[in-house]
C-alpha positions as CSV (number, residue, x, y, z in Angstrom):
1,M,74.4,41.6,49.1
2,Y,75.1,43.4,45.9
3,Y,76.7,42.3,42.7
4,F,78.5,43.6,39.7
5,C,78.1,41.3,36.7
6,F,80.7,42.1,33.9
7,T,79.6,40.9,30.5
8,L,80.6,41.3,26.8
9,P,78.3,41.2,23.8
10,T,80.2,38.3,22.3
11,C,80.3,36.2,25.5
12,I,78.6,32.8,25.1
13,R,78.3,32.1,28.9
14,C,77.0,35.6,29.8
15,P,73.3,35.0,29.0
16,A,72.9,32.1,31.4
17,V,74.6,34.1,34.2
18,K,72.5,37.2,33.5
19,E,69.3,35.1,33.4
20,F,70.2,33.6,36.9
21,L,70.8,37.0,38.4
22,L,67.7,38.5,36.9
23,A,65.6,35.5,38.1
24,H,66.7,36.2,41.7
25,S,65.4,39.7,42.1
26,E,66.2,39.6,45.8
27,I,69.8,40.0,44.8
28,K,70.4,43.6,43.8
29,G,73.2,44.6,41.5
30,E,74.3,45.9,38.2
31,L,74.9,44.4,34.7
32,I,78.0,46.0,33.3
33,D,79.0,45.9,29.7
34,A,82.8,45.7,29.8
35,S,83.0,46.6,26.1
36,Q,81.8,50.2,26.9
37,P,84.2,52.8,28.3
38,T,82.6,53.1,31.7
39,G,82.3,49.3,32.0
40,L,85.9,48.9,30.9
41,L,87.1,51.3,33.6
42,L,85.1,49.4,36.3
43,A,86.5,46.1,35.0
44,Q,90.1,47.5,35.3
45,Q,89.3,48.9,38.8
46,Y,88.1,45.6,40.0
47,Q,90.8,43.6,38.1
48,V,88.3,41.7,36.0
49,T,89.9,39.9,33.1
50,S,87.2,37.6,31.7
51,A,83.5,37.6,31.0
52,P,81.3,36.8,32.6
53,T,82.6,37.8,36.0
54,V,80.2,38.3,38.9
55,I,81.6,39.9,42.0
56,I,79.3,39.7,45.0
57,F,79.8,42.2,47.8
58,E,78.4,42.4,51.3
59,D,76.9,45.8,50.5
60,Q,76.6,48.2,47.5
61,P,79.9,49.8,46.6
62,T,80.1,53.6,46.7
63,T,82.6,56.0,45.3
64,N,84.3,56.3,48.7
65,Q,84.2,52.6,49.8
66,T,84.3,49.1,48.4
67,P,82.6,46.7,50.8
68,L,83.8,43.2,51.6
69,E,83.9,41.0,48.5
70,L,82.1,37.7,49.2
71,G,83.1,36.0,46.1
72,R,83.8,36.0,42.3
73,F,82.0,33.7,40.0
74,F,82.5,32.9,36.3
75,E,79.8,30.2,35.6
76,K,76.1,29.8,36.4
77,Y,76.7,26.7,38.4
78,E,79.1,28.5,40.7
79,L,76.4,31.1,41.4
80,E,73.9,28.4,42.0
81,E,76.2,26.7,44.6
82,F,76.9,30.0,46.3
83,W,73.2,30.9,46.4
84,K,72.4,27.5,48.1
85,K,75.1,28.1,50.7
86,V,73.8,31.6,51.7
87,G,70.2,30.4,52.0
88,G,68.8,31.5,48.7
């Protein structure tokens, strides 16, 4: 699994989501600041419209291929539920 976590500096729910992801180091991924030009482009590419948004993929995306998306999560409790289901 691999994640993209889209955040904004002013987001009040983002710290809890980032903390959960960083505490589970077995989940690899990227924290993406959607207020920066590169982050905004990725957010548009993946049709992200709010922060935080965590997209979990089957594998790490590459420039040539986007792997199967396993889910999108917007709150820490959603990530916790997903993590329990996948055996984390």
